[in-house]
N, C-alpha and C positions, 0 to 999 in steps of 0.2 A: 470512766464508764459503767454507766449500769448494765446487768447479766441477768437482769428479773428473767423470769419465765414460766409461764401458767404452768400449772400443775402438768407431768406429760402424762399423755395417758395412748393405750395402744393408738393406733392409724384407722381414720376412718374408713371403711372398704371403698366409700367415692372417689377414695385418693390414689388406691394406689391399683385398685379392678379396672381396666380400661372396661370388661364385659358392663359393668352397669352406668359407663357412659360413649356408647354407641359412636365411635369418630374421632374418640378422644384418646391417647395413649394415658395409660399409668407414669410416674412418675420412676417408676422402675426400667421406663424404654428407654430410657436418657444415661443408663447405666455408666458408659462411656465416655458423656460427660466431661470436659474439664473445667474446673472453679477452682477459680482462684480467689482468696478470700485473705481481705487487708484490712487486720485493728490492728490501734493500738495497746489493748488489752489482754493480754494471754487468756481468763479465764475467759472472754469473747470470742477466741476462738475454738477455743473447747467445744464450747458449747454447741457453735455451729457445728463442731467434727462432729460430734454425738447425730445432731441432728442427723443430717447429711447420710452416716457410714449407717443411722439407723435403716433407711430404704434404699438401701445398698450404689448410694451415688460414694466412690473411694477414690475417684481418683481429682485430689483435690492437690493446691497449691496454698498456702497459708503461710501469713508476715504481719508480722508485729511491727517491722520497719516500714515507713511509708514511702522513703527514698529510693527502697528498693523495688518499690512494687512497678513501674514504668519496666525495669530490666526484666525482672518475673514473668509479667507481662510479655516480651516480646518472645523471651526464653521458651515459656510455657503452652503460646497461643491460647488462650482460656479460648470457651462458649458461653462463658458468661464470668462476671465479675463481682463479687459480694465484696461494699466498700462500706466503711465508717466517714463519717465527714468532719469529727474534731478528734484531730490528732494533731500531733506537737511538731514541729520543725516545718512537714510537707502537709497541710492537710487535704482531705478529699476531693475538692474543688481541684487543687492543683495537680493531684494524681489524674483525675479524670482528664483535665486538660492536656496532658502528658497523654497520656493513653490516647484521646482521640487523637494526635501528632505523628503517634507512628500508625494509626488502622492506616489499611491500605484502602484504595479509595472503594467505595462500594460494599464495604465488609457492614455487616450488621453484627454490632457487639451488643448485648443486654448488660446493662449496669443494674443494681439492685442497692440501693442505699438504704443501709441500717443503721438506724438516729435515734436519739431522742430528741432531735430540737425539730417540733412540728409546725415553726413559725412559717408564713406563705413565702416571705421574701428567700428563704432559704429554701424551699422547696423547687421556686422559680430558677434562683442561682443555678441549681443542679441538676434542674431540667434542660438549662439554655448549655451546660457544659457536657451534657451526653446523658446524663442520668433515664434509665426507663420506666426504671419504678421502685415504690417506697416500701420501706416497712419503718413501723417508729416502735421502739420499746415502751415498756415492756413486750417481750416479741411472744406472739404465738402459734405455736408449732403448726397448725394447720395451716395458719394464714401465709407463712415463711414458705410449707412447703406446695405450696399453693403458686404462689406468687413465683416459687423458682421453677417451678414445672411447666407455667406458662411460658415463663422467660427460655424457656429449655425448647418448649415445644416450636414457639418462634422463633430460633434461634436453627433451629433443625429445618423448616418450611424455607425459610429462607437461602439456607446453602443448599440444599436442594434445589429449588428454582435457580440459583446462581449457579447450579453446576448443570442443571437443563439447558439452562441459555447461554454457558460456553459451549456445551455441545451441540448448541441449535447455532452458534456462530462457527465453530468448527465447519460445521456442515453447509453452512454458506458459504464460505474460504471455498471448501472444497467446491461445491459447486459454481461457484466463480472463478475461478481455477480453472474446472473444465469447461464452462462458457466461454471463455477466454480462449485458451487452447482452441477450440472448435471452432472459434473467431478467427484463431490464428490460421490455424487447416485453412479455413474460408479462404480468405486472405490467396495464402500460398496457390490455394487449387484455380479460384479468378484469373490468380496473376498469370500461372504456368500456363493455360487456356487462350491467354492474351499475348503470352509470350513465344508460346507453342512452333507459329509458322517459320518466325525467322531464331528462335533462339529454342531448338529444344528438348536442352539441359534445364531451360528457368531460370539458369544459374543467374543470372542479370540481374532479375528483378530484387532478389535476397540480398547480391552483393551492392545495387543501390542501397537497399533499406540500411546496410549495415552499417555502411561508410555515412549515410547521411547521419545514421544514430549517434557517430563518432566526431563527426563531424558541428552538429547541434551541441553533444555535450566541451567542446571546443568552445564556440561561442556562447557559454555560461549556461544553455539550457538546462532544467532538470533532468533527472535520470528519466522520470516521467514522460515530462515532454519529447525528451529525443525517444524512447519506447514508443509511441504513438505515432513518431515519425519514421520510425523504422518501418513498424507495421503498414502503416500508411503508403508508405512509399514502394511497397509493393504493387502498386495499381497504380501506379504513373500512367504507364500506356496501354490500361486495358482498354482504350476504346480505339488502337491498333483493330480489333474487332470488329470494327466499320470498314477499313481500309481495304481496301478489293486485293488480291495475291499479285498481281499483275504490275501494283506498284508496290506493293510492300515487299516482294522480293525482286524486284527485279536488280539484275547488275548494269553497274556503268550509270551515267548519269540518267536524269531523271526529268521530262520539261514541267514549265511553267503552272501548266494545269496539271500535272499527276502531283508536284512539289504541295499544290494548294489542295488539290483532297487531302495528301500525305498528311496537313497540317490541320486536317478534321479531325483528325483523333483525340486532339485533347479537349475542344468543348464534345464530340460523343463520351469521353468518358466522364467528363463533369456531369451531363445530362444523365450517364446511365448510373453514376452513384450518387450524386444529389439527394436521389428518391431514396436513400438511407435514411433510418433516424437515429442510426447509431455513431456516436463522432467520431468511431477513427474512419467512418467511409465518409461520414462529409470533410473530414481532413484531409481524405483521399481522396474526392471531388476537387477541394481545392487545391490540391497537389498537380492533380491532372489538368486540369485548368490554368496551370502559372509555372511549367515546369519550363515551358519553351520561350516565356518574359524576358526579355535582355535586361541589364540595370540600366540602360540609357534611352530604353524605351525603342526599339530597334526590334524588338520580337512581336511573336504570337501568342497566341490569338487577337487579345487587345490592344496590345502596344503600350502594357502598363510600365511606369517606369520609376527606378530607385524601390524606397519603399512601399508603393504603392504595390507594388510586388508580395504578395502573401510570406513571412520569414520561410515557410516551412517549403511553398515553391524554389527559393533561391538558392536553400540549400539543397534540395534535390535535385533542382539546375544542373550543379557543380558536382554533385555526384553521379550524375548520370555521363555529364562527358567525361570526367577521370576513368569510368568503367567503360563504357564504349570506346575510347581510345586506348585504354589499356589492354582491349581482350579482340581478338581477331573477329572480322565481319567476314562476309562472302567477298565481300568489294577491297579488303582492307589488312593487313598482317597487324599483329595489338603492338601499339608504339610503347616505348619501353617508358618509365616510369618519368626518365631528366624531359624527354620529350613531352609528356601529356602535363606534367609540371609547368614546361614552360610554355607552353601553350594556353594556360589557363592562367599564368603569371600576364601574358600578354591579355588579357579577355580582361583581368581586374578593371574595374570601371566601367564598363562597355557593356560583355555578356557579362560578368559577372560581380553580387555583391562582395565589395573590396574586405569588407569583416568574415565573411565565408572563403577567400581567397588566403585571408590571415591565418584562418584556422585549418585550413587542409597542408598551408607550409609548415602549420606549428605541428602539426602530426605526423608529416615526412621529417620532420627536425628530432623529434621523438622516437625516430623507427616505427611508428604505432601505422603510418597510412599503409594499405593492402598495395602487395606486389602485384608488377606489371603480369598478364599473364607470361610464361616462358615462350621462350620461341618456337622449341621440340613440340608443346601442345597448339599451337598457332596451323601448324599445316605448311602447304603452302599456297595459301590464298596470293591474288595482287599485290605487288612493293614487300613479295618477301624477299631479303635479301638486297633490298634498294640502299645505296648509298646513302649516310646520313644530308649529305650535302644537298640544300634548295628542300629540305622535308618542312621547314616554313610554309615556304609556299602553299605544299602540298597539306599542310594542316589549314590553309586556310581553306583552301576548295573542301579539304573533307568536311570542316565545319559548317559551310553554307551545305553541304548534300547532310547531314546529319541532321544537323540542330540548325537552319535556316532559319533567317530572317523573314518576315515579310515582306511578300512580293510589291 
């Protein structure tokens, strides 16, 4: 390879002095830049080292072995590659192709090709493989340094832009997380407001949401879908805000007229939540309207059956029943897990989606199903201490009260 060089003179002021080019840094501004030089001729390497070190670019890595270039690139992580094209064993085209394979997505790496081959076909091939600029031999010092400065400046600008974008993306993630947390908090507070009159702890809605997410995952839904159901389920009974206290808090049986008013909470909840444009609120509206539908079509408010009922509504329906049965209410004790699961099994294919029932029993088999409320925490409500005999008949009466079918 030729190593001809124009007579080297002192560098012109306009190359090194940024003051003479407003807004443009001199080449000395890139003294820390890492430059990888690949050329099979030691004389050419020496020549480029002299040119670059003369202007303060000393962070150099050089090799005459083109087969080692890609590994050196990975180790050195250069800001610029200066590359000869015509080398034995592995030419510059192959080196560029291997470097491009190792580049991280979105990385801008300038490659300056130095060659004696000025054919158009050569330049097209090099550009296609990732070359950024060309210098032809014999070398002219000022031109070489100008091109190197321009490429390092572009690399610096690109890296700063990438860092800024990364910072902006981190800020977006942080704000999105805060927004999601605020949205979840708003959901919980709204759910607490709806539950406050008949569940002053507000724990029922959170338990239903957590169990609904477990069932959803067991049924094969994605983590994101399960989390959306968990959050939306918090508002499954928000429509209770429209049910009078005299009915909502009544102990004992309720009349058919009162049951009809109680059942309206599904439509009230749907109307409240469907006004929102947020996906989780729209899902909550769907759940509010469908979590009292029965698989056999005898539920309310619309008498949907089977897969006409939205999947999220079917899942929350089961989670709601399980939690209500296994926790004390003013009119009942907390059922044991075995009693609740037996009741759920009896409703497979009538009240509940058979797949959802299979999922909750699979959770139980793995020990992942939330336990029933301990008896000592249940106080002494009606049915406390009632012997197991006849509990299936009581279950049917309780289910009619809690999750009553359409009149």
